[in-house]
KOLRO-305287 format. One line per 5 residues: number of its first residue (from 1); for each residue z, x, y of C-alpha. Coordinates in steps of 0.05 Angstrom, whole numbers, plus 5000, padded with zeros to 4 digits. Layout:
% KOLRO-305287
NUM = Z,X,Y  ... $
END
This chain:
% KOLRO-305287
1 = 2386,8510,8732  2397,8440,8760  2401,8372,8725  2326,8358,8734  2307,8425,8703 $
6 = 2356,8412,8646  2325,8344,8632  2255,8375,8633  2279,8428,8583  2310,8376,8537 $
11 = 2246,8335,8540  2207,8392,8508  2249,8383,8445  2277,8433,8395  2230,8488,8374 $
16 = 2220,8563,8369  2255,8576,8435  2305,8518,8440  2364,8493,8398  2408,8431,8410 $
21 = 2482,8429,8390  2524,8366,8403  2590,8404,8407  2630,8463,8382  2609,8532,8359 $
26 = 2600,8522,8284  2543,8566,8259  2532,8591,8330  2534,8664,8308  2474,8658,8261 $
31 = 2435,8617,8314  2446,8670,8367  2429,8723,8316  2364,8687,8297  2341,8682,8370 $
36 = 2358,8755,8384  2317,8778,8324  2258,8735,8345  2231,8717,8414  2297,8698,8446 $
41 = 2313,8627,8468  2365,8577,8493  2420,8539,8458  2443,8475,8493  2514,8458,8473 $
46 = 2527,8385,8491  2459,8356,8470  2448,8319,8405  2386,8322,8361  2357,8262,8397 $
51 = 2362,8297,8464  2421,8255,8489  2473,8291,8531  2546,8291,8509  2584,8332,8561 $
56 = 2628,8387,8534  2646,8421,8600  2690,8437,8635  2721,8475,8578  2744,8545,8598 $
61 = 2754,8566,8526  2683,8548,8503  2650,8598,8550  2695,8654,8526  2686,8634,8453 $
66 = 2610,8637,8458  2613,8706,8490  2661,8730,8436  2614,8706,8381  2556,8744,8412 $
71 = 2597,8807,8418  2617,8802,8345  2545,8808,8322  2525,8875,8293  2504,8907,8339 $
76 = 2539,8868,8394  2497,8825,8441  2506,8800,8512  2485,8727,8527  2485,8687,8592 $
81 = 2523,8622,8597  2512,8569,8650  2543,8499,8657  2496,8443,8679  2518,8370,8680 $
86 = 2570,8384,8626  2521,8421,8581  2532,8495,8566  2464,8530,8569  2468,8594,8527 $
91 = 2409,8641,8542  2396,8691,8486  2349,8750,8501  2298,8778,8451  2338,8839,8435 $
96 = 2315,8911,8443  2364,8932,8389  2339,8892,8330  2358,8875,8277  2424,8839,8290 $
101 = 2467,8810,8235  2521,8756,8235  2576,8764,8183  2533,8815,8147  2471,8770,8142 $
106 = 2405,8774,8179  2371,8713,8209  2304,8696,8241  2283,8637,8283  2227,8598,8248 $
111 = 2204,8537,8286  2265,8494,8301  2311,8526,8249  2344,8592,8236  2330,8623,8168 $
116 = 2368,8676,8131  2322,8734,8112  2316,8754,8040  2307,8826,8017  2231,8827,8023 $
121 = 2234,8794,8092  2286,8844,8117  2242,8902,8093  2180,8872,8127  2220,8860,8190 $
126 = 2241,8933,8193  2168,8955,8185  2143,8905,8236  2193,8925,8288  2179,8999,8279 $
131 = 2249,9013,8251  2221,9043,8186  2156,9081,8182  2113,9077,8120  2079,9144,8131 $
136 = 2146,9181,8129  2164,9154,8060  2152,9197,7999  2095,9177,7954  2106,9176,7878 $
141 = 2031,9172,7866  2020,9242,7894  2039,9297,7845  2059,9361,7880  2028,9411,7878 $
146 = 1973,9392,7828  1944,9337,7872  1939,9381,7934  1866,9389,7957  1863,9462,7976 $
151 = 1799,9451,8015  1832,9397,8057  1894,9440,8067  1855,9501,8089  1813,9460,8137 $
156 = 1874,9429,8169  1911,9495,8181  1847,9525,8209  1838,9468,8259  1912,9470,8278 $
161 = 1910,9546,8287  1966,9558,8236  1972,9626,8203  1939,9620,8134  1987,9669,8102 $
166 = 2046,9621,8108  2072,9591,8043  2042,9521,8035  2105,9488,8010  2149,9516,8065 $
171 = 2097,9500,8118  2089,9427,8096  2165,9420,8094  2169,9446,8165  2116,9396,8186 $
176 = 2156,9339,8154  2099,9324,8105  2135,9347,8043  2207,9328,8027  2243,9359,7967 $
181 = 2176,9374,7934  2153,9302,7944  2093,9288,7989  2099,9235,8043  2046,9182,8051 $
186 = 2021,9218,8114  2013,9283,8074  1980,9244,8017  1926,9218,8064  1914,9287,8094 $
191 = 1913,9329,8030  1886,9285,7975  1820,9291,7937  1812,9216,7928  1851,9176,7979 $
196 = 1849,9109,7943  1885,9139,7883  1946,9161,7923  1944,9107,7978  1906,9046,7953 $
201 = 1860,9015,8005  1855,9079,8047  1780,9090,8038  1730,9077,8095  1676,9027,8077 $
206 = 1613,9033,8121  1559,8980,8117  1492,8968,8152  1473,8894,8152  1408,8859,8165 $
211 = 1412,8815,8227  1477,8789,8254  1513,8766,8191  1541,8798,8128  1491,8760,8084 $
216 = 1448,8820,8066  1472,8892,8061  1417,8944,8075  1461,9005,8063  1532,9019,8043 $
221 = 1575,9081,8036  1648,9085,8016  1683,9149,8037  1744,9162,7994  1769,9233,8004 $
226 = 1820,9263,8052  1834,9233,8121  1794,9284,8162  1734,9282,8115  1733,9206,8116 $
231 = 1735,9206,8192  1678,9257,8199  1635,9221,8147  1645,9153,8181  1625,9183,8248 $
236 = 1562,9213,8217  1545,9146,8187  1548,9113,8256  1506,9168,8286  1454,9162,8231 $
241 = 1446,9086,8236  1449,9074,8311  1389,9082,8356  1379,9146,8396  1334,9148,8457 $
246 = 1305,9209,8493  1322,9220,8567  1263,9256,8599  1282,9307,8652  1284,9382,8662 $
251 = 1309,9383,8591  1298,9329,8540  1365,9300,8519  1382,9251,8465  1424,9191,8483 $
256 = 1458,9147,8432  1456,9073,8448  1533,9071,8450  1579,9127,8475  1596,9171,8416 $
261 = 1665,9189,8445  1685,9115,8449  1663,9103,8377  1702,9164,8354  1764,9142,8392 $
266 = 1760,9071,8363  1753,9098,8293  1812,9145,8301  1855,9088,8329  1837,9046,8269 $
271 = 1853,9101,8219  1916,9124,8254  1947,9057,8271  1927,9015,8210  1979,8985,8164 $
276 = 1969,9025,8099  2014,8976,8061  1960,8922,8068  1905,8919,8015  1833,8929,8036 $
281 = 1793,8988,8061  1780,9002,8135  1711,8974,8150  1656,9000,8196  1602,8946,8202 $
286 = 1536,8956,8238  1498,8892,8255  1434,8882,8295  1474,8862,8357  1541,8897,8349 $
291 = 1585,8949,8315  1652,8927,8288  1710,8971,8266  1760,8929,8226  1826,8952,8197 $
296 = 1880,8916,8157  1945,8902,8193  1953,8865,8259  1983,8893,8322  2043,8938,8318 $
301 = 2109,8900,8329  2123,8894,8403  2050,8895,8424  2005,8838,8445  1932,8835,8464 $
306 = 1954,8832,8536  1996,8896,8532  1946,8937,8491  1928,9001,8528  1991,8999,8571 $
311 = 2041,9020,8518  2039,9068,8459  2075,9047,8396  2047,9086,8337  2053,9051,8270 $
316 = 2048,9118,8234  2081,9169,8279  2080,9226,8228  2006,9218,8215  1994,9209,8289 $
321 = 2031,9273,8304  1985,9311,8256  1924,9279,8289  1950,9306,8355  1958,9376,8324 $
326 = 1885,9372,8302  1865,9354,8373  1838,9288,8350  1882,9245,8396  1925,9253,8457 $
331 = 2001,9243,8452  2004,9195,8511  1970,9139,8472  1914,9128,8522  1860,9115,8470 $
336 = 1839,9046,8494  1839,9069,8566  1792,9126,8548  1747,9079,8510  1741,9035,8571 $
341 = 1728,9094,8617  1674,9121,8572  1640,9054,8566  1642,9044,8642  1613,9113,8655 $
346 = 1558,9107,8603  1548,9049,8624  1553,8997,8569  1593,8933,8558  1668,8941,8547 $
351 = 1687,8928,8474  1721,8864,8454  1786,8866,8414  1809,8812,8366  1874,8813,8326 $
356 = 1918,8768,8284  1975,8780,8236  1930,8812,8184  1870,8845,8218  1851,8885,8280 $
361 = 1779,8887,8303  1743,8924,8359  1672,8902,8373  1619,8942,8411  1558,8903,8435 $
366 = 1491,8936,8422  1447,8925,8484  1385,8960,8459  1387,8923,8393  1387,8856,8429 $
371 = 1334,8871,8481  1289,8932,8472  1274,8973,8534  1218,9021,8549  1262,9079,8526 $
376 = 1270,9044,8460  1196,9032,8450  1173,9103,8469  1208,9166,8445  1262,9131,8404 $
381 = 1283,9157,8337  1283,9098,8290  1333,9091,8234  1311,9123,8170  1293,9078,8114 $
386 = 1355,9070,8071  1360,9052,7998  1416,9002,7989  1476,9039,7963  1543,9013,7944 $
391 = 1602,9025,7899  1583,9037,7826  1559,8973,7794  1601,8943,7740  1570,8935,7672 $
396 = 1581,8950,7599  1619,9014,7615  1672,8978,7655  1672,8915,7614  1664,8872,7677 $
401 = 1603,8833,7698  1610,8841,7774  1634,8895,7822  1671,8840,7859  1718,8836,7800 $
406 = 1732,8911,7806  1748,8904,7880  1795,8846,7866  1833,8889,7815  1840,8943,7866 $
411 = 1866,8894,7919  1918,8867,7870  1943,8936,7852  1995,8936,7908  2018,8863,7908 $
416 = 2002,8792,7885  1953,8755,7929  1927,8684,7939  1851,8673,7936  1846,8670,8012 $
421 = 1884,8736,8017  1838,8767,7965  1778,8745,8008  1809,8779,8069  1824,8842,8029 $
426 = 1750,8845,8009  1727,8834,8081  1703,8762,8069  1713,8708,8120  1727,8656,8066 $
431 = 1733,8649,7991  1662,8655,7965  1630,8634,7900  1627,8707,7878  1703,8713,7887 $
436 = 1716,8649,7848  1671,8672,7791  1704,8741,7791  1774,8711,7789  1754,8667,7731 $
441 = 1725,8727,7694  1789,8768,7705  1832,8710,7681  1790,8701,7619  1794,8776,7603 $
446 = 1870,8773,7615  1866,8828,7667  1902,8783,7718  1949,8724,7711  1979,8668,7752 $
451 = 2046,8679,7787  2058,8604,7776  2028,8593,7707  2060,8524,7700  2024,8501,7764 $
456 = 1954,8532,7763  1929,8489,7821  1989,8499,7866  1973,8517,7939  2025,8573,7931 $
461 = 1988,8603,7871  1978,8678,7872  1947,8726,7823  1975,8792,7797  1954,8846,7749 $
466 = 1974,8840,7676  1996,8902,7638  1926,8904,7610  1898,8899,7680  1943,8957,7704 $
471 = 1918,9000,7647  1846,8981,7663  1854,9000,7737  1882,9068,7719  1822,9082,7675 $
476 = 1769,9061,7727 $
END
């Protein structure tokens, strides 16, 4: 780096990747730690907060002192130091060995500051970086062996080709699904009778909409049993509601408007890689012009939209391993590549992928639905007329006026949420009037309460279940 490059760097100002220090090494350990735990960055020693240079070099001891501070992190870290016009430029990499701590404390870079992580932030950091796996934890909601679905267990060992005579407890321990007579979350998903009772938000919600928006639901099914049954039911829902054309040749063949294999792969990716700690069911939405598969939880830590399909970082490795045993997925993590290959061979447009911190969405465009062809007009099986079907309506039996209120209670079962977060959990793009009315109803019935009761209109306001609300949820 030369003086001109240094001045250009200083001109960008302090931020996520850049820190100024006028002199010395006070607090340098936590600043290096914060950069290493985040995206990496540079620390310019010899530059004040206004971007003015105050040369600190040559100083032979300063270089060694910086390196010593980095080595004293836990685990130790190597940084690069370079002197430019009297400024020591300390380059800190985004570490591959996260998390690092300085003097026993963990730090993250947030904007232009380094922040010490609290307990919840440290836990979230470990999950996000793939250092702790949710599916390997034991689940207190699953009572062994009374909650074991024998039908789901028998089907799994049949598919995996495991000898049926083996003792179930010993077998599940050998598979890592049962630990000291406590079922893991992966095992809970595979062997439950009702998935949402043991892993809230693990059901698959399939909807057929009129037109291209979510304004009107024509048909809805919620599949809420074991993992394999939910998957098979969701696939059948797609097959039943997508158009099928006949190909006329030596033998008449049926051809789905989208490649079935690609839809299956996308659904398995969503079920296998979703963040089961996040509230909200996995959603399969069929519109006039597209099919969307949406699952809670953004990209796995270490992945970006650009690197999707080139690296395999399973969020739930224990569950993924069982999916591999059932021949549902390949170990190499080439799901997105196979989806692209199947769409190109069909041929049909490649799916679009959208993701943020909370949601992952894969979108297949329906060509026939947008522009009918001759094959669609002659010899096409139309969708059967469907009677709108949804979750059981609320009413006198539940004591609630709307089913939206029931869904909100379920979303709040795992953690307090703001109204916008409730809307996301329910699959809404924004807070609707129905959500506002349901929240008001739940507050009036004392089933939920404010987390900040003294500031009901605070922008930080969240809602949580009351003890009465917890009892209500258990009954419903």
